[in-house]
N, C-alpha and C positions, 0 to 999 in steps of 0.2 A: 242567553245568559248575560246579565249586565256586568259592568266592570266591578261594581260593588259585590255582586254574588261571586264572581271569580276570585276576588280578594279574600272573601270570607272562606271559600273552599280551600284556597291555598293556605290560609292562616291555620285552619283546623288541621290540615295535614302537617304543617310545620310544627305547631304546638305539640302534636302527638309524638314527635321525635324526642322531645325533651321531657315528656310527661312521666317517663319511667324513672324511678328513684335513683337508680345507679347512674343513669345518664346525667341527671341533674347534679349528682355528686361530682361528676367529671367537670361540668361547667363551673360549679362552685369552687372546685379545687384550682382551676385555672385562674379564677378571680382572686383567690387567696394568695396565689404564688406570683402574681404579676402586679406591677404598679403603673404601667402605661400600655396603651393599645398594641404597640408593636413588639412588646417583650414576649419571648418564646420560652417554653418549658420543655425539657426533655421528656421522652416517653416514660422512662423509669421514674423520674421525679413526680410526674403527673399521676402515674398509677399509684405510687406510694401515698401521695396526698389524698387521692380519692378513696383509698382504702380497699382497692380491688386486688385480691391476691392472684387470681387466675389471669395470666397474661393474655391468653386467647380471648377470654370473655371481655377483658378490658379493651382489647383491640377492636373487637366487634362493635361494642357500644360507641367507641371513639369514632369509628367509621360512620356510624349512623348520625352522628352529630355534625359531620362535615357535609357540605360546606356552610350550612346555615349558621351554626353556632360556634364551630371550631374549625380552624384551618391550620394546615401544617406547612412548614417550610424547612429549609436545610438545617435550621437550628433547633427545631422542635415544633411545638404547637402553641397557638395563641387564640384568644377569644375574638370573635367578630363583634361588631356593634350589637347585633341581635343577641349574642351571648351575654354581653354586659347588661343589656336591657332586661333580660330574663332574670338575672340575679338581682338587679335593682328592684324589679317589680316584686320579687319574692320577699326581699327585705322590707319593702314598704308595707307589707301586710294587707294589701288590698284584696287578696284572694284568700287569706288565711285568718286574719284577725277580725272576723266579722262581728265579734261580740264586744269590741272596744267601745267604750262609752264614757261620757263625762257627766257628772251630776250638774244640774242647772246652776248657773252662777249669774250674778247681776251683770247686766251689760248697758245700764243707763236707763233713761226714762223714755217712754213712748210719746212721740210728738202728737199722736192722735187722741189718746185717752188720758195721757199723763200717768199711765200705769208703769209697771216695771218690765223692762226688757230682760230676757234671759238668754244666755248663751248655753247651748248644749252640743253634744257630739254623739252621734249614733249612726251605726251602719255606714261609716265612711263619710258622713256629711256633717259639717259644722253648720249649726242653725242658730238664728237669732229670732225669737218670737216674743210677742207681748203676752205676759202671763195673764193680763186682765182682759184685753179685748181679743186676744188670740190672733192678732194680725201677724202675718209672716213678713219680717223685715228684710231678712237676708239669709241665703244658704249657699254653701260652696263645698264641692267635693274635696276632701282632705284625707291624705293617707294615714292609716292608723299608726304608722311608725312615729309620727309627730306626737301623738298622745302617749305612746309607750316610752319614748325617749326624752320627754320633757318634764322638768320639775313642775309639779302641780301648781306651784305659786306663779310660774312663768307661762302657764299653758294658754291663758286668754291672749296674751301678747303674741305668742308664737302662732296661734291659730289665725289671728287677724293679719299678721304679717304675711302668712302664707296666702290668705285670701287676697291681699293687695297684690302679691306677686302674680297670682292667677289672673286678676283683673287686668294688670299691665300686659300680661301675655296675650290676652284676648283683644285688648285695645290695640295691640300691635299686629293683630291679624292671624294669630295662631291658635288652633284648637287645643284646649287643655287635655283632651282625651287622646287624640291620635297625632297631634302635631301638624295636621293638614291646614291649608289656607282657609280663613274665614271670610265670607262675604258679609259686609256690614250694610245695614239699611236703617234709615231714620223714617219711622212711620208716624204720620201726623193723625191726630184724632179727627173724626169727621164733624163732631158736634161740640167741640170744645177748643178753646185757645189756650188752655192751661198747660204749662210746660210739664207739670207732673203727669199729664196724660200722653206725653210724647214717648213712644217706645223705641228703644234701640234694640234691634234684632241682629243676631249673629247666626250664620248658617255655615256649617262645615261642608265643603265640596267633597270631602273624602268619606267620612263616616256618617254624614248627613245628620249629625247632632245639631240641635238648635238651642240658642240661649237668648235671654231677654232681660234687660234691666233699664233703669232710669238714665236719662241723658246726663245727669250730674256725675254718675259713676264713670261714664264713658269719657269724660274730660278731666277727671280728677288728677291724672298723671301728666297732663300737659305742662310743659316747662313754666308757663306763665302762672298756672295755678299752684304748682309746686313752690315757686318763688313766693307767691302770696302767703302760703301757709308757713314757709320758712321764716319770712319776715315777722310773722306773728308768733314765732317760737314753737311751731308745730312741725314735726317731722312726719311727712305724709306716709312714710313707711311704717310708722308706729301708730298711725291714726286709724281707729276702728272704722271700717267703711260705712257701717250703719249709722255712725255719728256724723256722717257727711250732712245729714238733714237736721242736725241738732246744733252744731257749733257755729258754722258761718251763716250769714244771711244769704238766701238764695232768691234769685229772680230770673226772669227771662220772658221771651215772647217769640211767637212764630212770625217771622219777618215776611217770608214769601211762601206760598203754598205750591205754586206750579213748579218752580225750580227748586223748591225746598231750601229755605234758609231759616235756621233756628238760632236765636240769640240767647246765650246763657250768661248770667252775671253771678259771680260769687263775691260777696263783700265780707271783709274780715279786718277788724282793728283799724278802721279808718281808710282802707284802700279797697278798690273794687277792680276785678278783672272781668272783662266781657269778651266772650268768644263767640264767633259766628261759625256754625258748621253747616255743611251741605248734606245731601241725602246719603252720602257715603261716610259721614262723620268726619270728613276732612275739615280742618280749621281753615277757613278762607279769610278770616280777619280776626284780629284781637287787639284790645287796648286795655291799658291800665291807667286808673285815675284815682286821685284822692276823693274821699266821700265828704261832702259838705255836712257839717254838723247842723242838726235841726234845733239845737238849744238856743 
């Protein structure tokens, strides 16, 4: 049996412990009664909050939750990190609010066919597609709680802010699903020198999930790029990722194939930032320069 199979088996047994409604009520009660990780709650207070009248039954279920989700000390009981994660996941709606959706709304113009981009949300995924040529521009897993708890007028902004946060997380080397380390690779096209054909691939060593996107998104949160946008009056945190290909001028080239060096240039409001990345997407050089006017 592989490590991944062992983890899956252990996880199924662990999740089964909290799958019973009464046990989840205990975990949620501890969540509601505490405000920091080391805060403890007495047996009596916890039982009352959980709504379990029978002391013996409550003690039985409490014992089943230990030590994975609940632990006791001299002052009472407290949640483990796993217990807090269980409540957070439940609140996020990823397992329960599967019907959450958002009607299509305009997200700009398609740079390929000049048609209309539409943002939608369905089955836990935020998507941007072209209504006319049906090109997929962007998609990102997004918890339903964002849709449920956000004013509809602010929803587009909240969804793309969440997407940016996830991109930054992945660019920093962390899997958005399991939190494990991501391996990053820059893959060059065999028959093209176009930068749009360069793929950035991420692979999680733990859950084995893979991700892929364009090189421009992979460097969008680099400090030099953030500074470029800021000087142009654009907050990268508020900037829809799919508009990365619409607002600034983009350019670049494959510098070396054997050792892999890719040069990416983003030009905005008279300034240009050029980053050179290696096969692991590490920035090995960068420069900022004014752009000479062609007038």
